[in-house]
C-alpha positions in Angstrom: -17.3 60.2 -27.2 -17.1 56.8 -26.6 -17.6 55.7 -30.3 -14.7 58.2 -31.3 -12.0 56.1 -29.5 -9.8 53.7 -31.1 -10.8 50.0 -31.2 -8.0 48.4 -29.3 -8.7 51.3 -26.7 -12.4 49.9 -26.5 -11.1 46.4 -26.1 -9.4 47.5 -23.0 -12.5 49.2 -21.7 -14.4 46.4 -22.3 -12.4 44.1 -20.6 -13.1 45.6 -17.6 -16.5 44.8 -17.9 -19.0 42.7 -16.2 -20.9 40.1 -18.6 -24.2 41.4 -18.2 -23.0 45.1 -18.7 -21.2 43.4 -22.4 -24.5 42.1 -23.7 -26.0 45.8 -22.8 -22.9 47.3 -24.6 -23.7 44.9 -27.5 -26.6 46.2 -28.4 -25.4 49.9 -28.9 -23.8 49.8 -32.2 -22.6 46.8 -34.8 -19.0 48.1 -34.3 -19.3 47.6 -30.6 -21.3 44.0 -31.1 -18.6 42.5 -33.6 -15.8 43.9 -31.1 -17.4 42.0 -27.9 -18.1 39.0 -29.8 -14.6 38.4 -31.6 -13.3 35.3 -30.5 -10.2 37.1 -29.6 -11.9 39.6 -26.9 -13.6 36.6 -25.7 -10.9 34.5 -24.3 -9.4 37.9 -23.1 -12.3 38.7 -21.1 -12.4 35.1 -19.8 -8.9 35.5 -18.9 -9.2 38.8 -17.3 -12.0 37.3 -15.2 -9.7 34.3 -14.4 -7.1 36.4 -12.9 -9.7 39.0 -11.1 -11.8 36.0 -9.5 -10.9 36.7 -5.4 -12.9 37.4 -2.5 -15.9 38.0 -4.8 -15.7 33.8 -6.0 -18.4 32.4 -7.2 -19.8 28.6 -6.6 -22.1 26.8 -9.4 -24.7 24.6 -7.0 -26.6 22.0 -8.3 -28.9 19.4 -7.0 -32.1 17.6 -8.0 -35.2 17.4 -6.2 -36.5 13.5 -6.8 -39.6 14.1 -8.9 -39.2 12.4 -12.4 -39.3 15.7 -14.3 -37.3 18.7 -15.2 -38.7 20.7 -12.8 -36.6 19.0 -9.7 -33.5 20.2 -11.2 -32.2 23.6 -9.6 -29.0 25.7 -10.4 -27.9 28.5 -8.5 -24.6 30.6 -8.1 -23.3 31.3 -4.4 -20.8 33.3 -2.7 -17.9 31.1 -1.5 -18.6 32.1 2.2 -19.2 30.4 5.1 -22.7 30.3 4.8 -22.8 30.1 1.1 -24.9 33.4 0.5 -27.0 33.0 -2.5 -25.7 35.0 -5.5 -28.6 34.5 -7.9 -30.9 31.6 -8.8 -30.3 30.4 -12.5 -33.4 29.5 -14.8 -32.2 26.1 -16.6 -33.2 26.3 -20.1 -33.3 22.4 -20.7 -36.6 21.7 -22.5 -35.8 18.1 -23.7 -35.6 16.3 -20.5 -35.7 12.5 -19.7 -34.8 10.2 -16.3 -31.0 9.9 -17.6 -30.3 13.7 -17.5 -27.0 14.9 -16.4 -24.9 17.5 -15.8 -21.4 16.3 -17.7 -19.3 19.1 -16.7 -18.4 23.0 -16.2 -15.8 24.9 -17.6 -15.0 28.4 -18.3 -18.6 30.0 -17.6 -20.2 27.0 -19.8 -22.5 24.0 -18.5 -22.6 20.8 -20.7 -26.1 19.2 -20.0 -27.2 15.8 -21.4 -30.1 14.3 -21.8 -32.4 13.9 -25.4 -30.3 16.2 -26.8 -26.8 17.8 -26.0 -27.1 21.7 -25.0 -24.0 24.0 -23.9 -25.5 26.8 -21.2 -24.2 30.1 -20.3 -26.4 30.7 -17.3 -24.4 34.5 -16.7 -25.9 35.7 -19.9 -28.6 33.1 -20.6 -27.8 31.6 -23.6 -27.7 28.5 -24.8 -26.6 25.9 -27.7 -28.0 23.1 -29.0 -25.1 20.4 -30.1 -26.2 18.0 -32.9 -25.7 14.5 -32.5 -23.1 13.0 -34.1 -24.1 10.9 -37.6 -20.8 9.0 -38.7 -20.7 6.4 -36.2 -24.6 5.8 -36.0 -24.4 5.4 -40.0 -21.4 2.9 -39.9 -22.0 1.1 -37.2 -25.5 1.1 -35.7 -26.7 2.5 -32.0 -24.2 2.4 -29.4 -24.3 0.1 -26.2 -23.3 2.9 -24.4 -20.7 6.1 -24.3 -19.3 8.9 -22.3 -18.7 12.6 -22.5 -15.9 15.0 -21.7 -16.2 18.6 -21.7 -13.4 21.0 -21.3 -11.7 23.8 -23.1 -8.1 24.2 -25.3 -6.6 26.8 -24.4 -3.9 26.4 -27.2 -6.9 27.1 -29.7 -8.8 28.8 -27.8 -12.0 26.8 -28.2 -14.7 24.9 -25.9 -14.5 20.9 -26.9 -16.9 17.8 -26.1 -15.2 14.3 -27.1 -17.5 11.4 -26.7 -16.3 7.8 -26.0 -18.9 5.3 -28.2 -18.7 1.7 -27.1 -20.2 -0.4 -30.4 -22.3 -3.3 -29.6 -20.2 -6.4 -29.8 -19.8 -10.5 -29.7 -17.4 -10.8 -26.6 -17.9 -13.7 -24.4 -16.9 -11.2 -21.6 -17.8 -7.9 -22.8 -21.5 -6.7 -24.9 -19.3 -4.0 -26.6 -15.7 -4.0 -28.7 -13.0 -2.3 -26.9 -11.4 0.1 -28.0 -13.9 2.4 -27.9 -14.7 5.1 -30.9 -13.8 8.7 -30.1 -15.8 11.5 -31.7 -14.9 15.3 -30.9 -16.9 18.4 -31.2 -15.3 22.0 -31.0 -17.4 25.0 -30.8 -15.6 27.0 -33.6 -16.7 24.6 -36.1 -20.0 23.5 -34.7 -19.5 20.1 -36.1 -18.2 16.7 -34.8 -15.1 14.7 -36.6 -13.4 11.2 -35.6 -10.2 11.2 -33.9 -8.1 8.5 -35.6 -5.5 7.2 -32.9 -7.0 4.3 -31.3 -8.6 4.7 -27.7 -6.8 2.5 -24.7 -8.8 -0.6 -24.1 -10.8 0.9 -20.7 -14.3 0.5 -19.9 -16.7 3.4 -18.5 -19.5 3.1 -16.5 -23.0 2.7 -18.9 -25.0 5.4 -17.3 -22.9 6.5 -13.7 -20.0 8.3 -15.2 -18.4 11.6 -14.4 -15.8 13.2 -15.5 -13.7 16.6 -14.4 -11.7 18.9 -16.7 -8.4 20.1 -15.3 -4.8 21.0 -16.7 -5.7 20.6 -20.2 -7.3 17.3 -19.9 -10.8 15.5 -19.4 -10.4 12.6 -16.2 -13.0 9.8 -16.2 -12.8 6.8 -13.8 -11.7 3.7 -16.4 -11.4 0.1 -15.8 -10.7 -3.3 -17.3 -12.2 -6.4 -15.9 -11.7 -10.4 -15.7 -13.4 -12.9 -13.7 -11.1 -12.5 -10.8 -12.5 -8.7 -10.3 -11.9 -5.0 -11.8 -9.2 -2.8 -11.7 -9.4 0.7 -12.1 -7.6 3.7 -13.5 -7.9 7.6 -14.4 -8.3 7.9 -17.8 -8.1 11.4 -19.3 -8.1 12.8 -22.4 -5.9 15.9 -23.6 -7.8 18.4 -25.7 -4.9 20.2 -27.1 -3.2 17.1 -28.1 -5.9 15.5 -28.8 -4.6 11.7 -27.1 -5.1 9.5 -24.4 -2.8 8.5 -21.3 -3.7 7.1 -17.9 -3.2 8.2 -14.0 -2.3 5.3 -11.7 -5.1 5.3 -8.6 -3.7 4.5 -5.0 -3.3 0.7 -4.2 -6.0 0.6 -2.1 -8.4 1.6 -5.2 -7.4 -0.3 -8.3 -9.8 -3.4 -7.1 -12.6 -1.0 -5.8 -16.1 -1.1 -7.7 -16.3 1.4 -10.1 -19.4 2.7 -9.3 -18.2 3.4 -5.9 -15.7 6.0 -7.4 -15.7 9.4 -8.7 -12.7 11.7 -9.8 -13.2 15.5 -8.2 -10.8 18.6 -8.2 -10.5 19.4 -4.7 -8.3 22.1 -3.1 -7.0 22.7 -7.1 -5.8 19.2 -7.3 -6.5 15.9 -8.7 -8.6 14.1 -6.1 -10.8 10.8 -6.2 -13.8 10.4 -3.8 -14.6 6.5 -2.7 -18.4 6.5 -1.4 -20.8 3.8 -1.5 -22.6 0.6 0.6 -20.5 -2.6 0.9 -22.6 -5.7 1.7 -20.1 -7.8 3.2 -20.0 -6.1 6.2 -22.8 -3.9 6.0 -20.8 -0.9 5.9 -20.6 2.7 4.2 -17.5 4.0 3.4 -17.0 7.8 2.4 -13.5 8.9 2.0 -11.3 11.3 -0.2 -7.6 10.5 -2.0 -5.7 13.6 -3.3 -3.0 13.8 -5.6 -0.4 16.1 -4.1 1.3 16.7 -7.0 -0.1 15.8 -10.7 0.6 12.9 -12.8 2.7 11.9 -9.7 0.8 8.5 -8.2 3.4 8.2 -5.4 2.0 11.4 -3.9 -1.6 10.0 -3.5 -2.6 10.9 -0.2 -5.6 9.6 2.2 -7.0 13.0 3.2 -10.1 12.0 4.7 -12.0 9.1 6.3 -15.5 9.8 7.4 -17.2 7.5 10.5 -19.9 6.0 9.0 -22.6 6.9 12.0 -21.8 10.6 11.0 -24.2 10.3 8.4 -21.9 12.0 5.6 -21.9 11.0 2.0 -19.7 12.6 -0.9 -17.4 15.6 -0.2 -17.9 18.2 -3.0 -15.3 20.9 -2.3 -12.0 21.4 0.2 -11.5 25.0 1.3 -8.5 26.6 2.4 -9.1 26.3 6.0 -9.4 22.5 5.6 -13.2 22.5 6.0 -14.8 20.1 4.1 -18.5 20.7 2.2 -20.4 17.2 1.9 -23.8 16.3 1.2 -24.8 14.0 4.3 -26.8 10.9 3.8 -30.4 12.5 4.5 -30.1 15.0 1.6 -28.5 18.1 2.9 -25.4 20.2 2.1 -23.1 20.6 5.5 -19.8 21.7 6.0 -17.8 19.6 8.1 -14.4 20.1 9.9 -12.2 17.1 10.2 -9.9 18.1 13.0 -12.8 18.2 15.6 -15.9 16.3 13.6 -18.2 18.6 14.0 -20.5 18.4 11.0 -22.7 22.1 10.4 -25.9 22.3 8.1 -26.2 24.5 5.2 -30.0 24.5 5.0 -29.6 23.4 1.2 -31.7 20.3 0.5 -31.5 17.8 -2.8 -31.5 14.4 -3.3 -28.2 12.9 -1.8 -26.2 11.7 -4.5 -27.6 14.5 -7.1 -25.5 17.4 -5.6 -22.7 19.2 -8.0 -20.3 21.9 -6.8 -18.0 23.6 -8.4 -16.1 27.2 -9.0 -17.8 29.5 -11.7 -16.4 32.3 -13.6 -18.7 34.5 -15.5 -18.0 34.9 -19.8 -19.5 36.0 -22.7 -19.3 32.6 -24.4 -22.1 31.9 -26.5 -23.5 35.2 -27.1 -22.7 35.3 -30.7 -23.7 31.3 -31.6 -26.7 30.2 -28.6 -30.1 31.3 -28.6 -31.6 33.8 -25.7 -34.1 32.6 -22.8 -36.4 35.1 -23.1 -39.4 34.3 -20.5 -39.3 32.2 -17.5 -42.6 30.4 -16.6 -43.3 29.1 -13.4 -44.3 25.9 -12.9 -45.7 23.5 -10.1 -44.5 23.7 -7.0 -41.9 20.5 -6.3 -39.7 22.9 -4.2 -40.8 23.6 -0.5 -38.9 27.2 -1.1 -38.9 27.8 -4.3 -40.9 26.7 -7.9 -39.9 25.1 -10.3 -38.7 27.0 -13.4 -38.8 26.1 -17.4 -37.9 28.5 -20.3 -39.5 29.1 -23.5 -36.7 29.8 -26.1 -36.3 31.9 -29.4 
């Protein structure tokens, strides 16, 4: 009976289905698969999922057990409830692990992973795609001194994009590399890299400790310039739609901070900066949160949290509507913290204290047509007390 329905009717029926159900539907017939994998439908289904997420909001949680192998990486989806109830344990498809493994970011149901290679991963449908390394800059300039990545979605082009800032070795007396960095862009729709001709601002990004977030159509990093007097930090952003750069000024008290003590975040839907680290002068630990109340208005920076070092708390991960903060503890546990009465409650979720990543997650069917499928789960050694590590055999 459904086969006799017009495509436009099937389109709206399919919009109501979950990612898991759509995978089954795509196996029914070639016309159905063609409709479900059409880029217009993929984006429409994503928009529908974003509109409908409410009481069943999901959170993506990553943490690492510091064993020095990929078995230490653990990913899971949780309900956004008081206890963070488990929704699904995820199988990490990444097999080319190394000690510099990094979760670059999460956007519209896709994760960008970096190790020996770059991978895009959709855990909802267990599909992944290897992103080739760009070759032009390697060919012209040689091996980069360092680079940083930014991952996001261009809603105007309905396309996922990955931007890379490449710092080439130089001979400056102050730097080991040239400024400004070279810029390359990867588009999922073309599955290819190209160079961005417009020059990037002359800012530096940390060699291995960089983090990024995506919001308001732009990737954001902590960036800085340096002189013999010290650092001057800003938020550097790359707009995915216009493929251009701009900056946002930081609160005055953070401008001259050590860059490694600052991270960008999205808390309560607002751009935020996390200040967290040990200060050898005075032997003190600082953990605070600044929120930009009005996006792109530096005067609206507000300090919303400053944690007493005696409480043993680390980085803030999420700000809930009731004002409660989800944070890491310095002994490696995910905790909830109520600033008004300074009550800390452990949630029984552990990992290396600096390895936690928490973000809202929406299930999508991105990569259904482009990605490879994880076909077999293999249990490996028991790095975790509760669970075994997992890897995957790929086809």
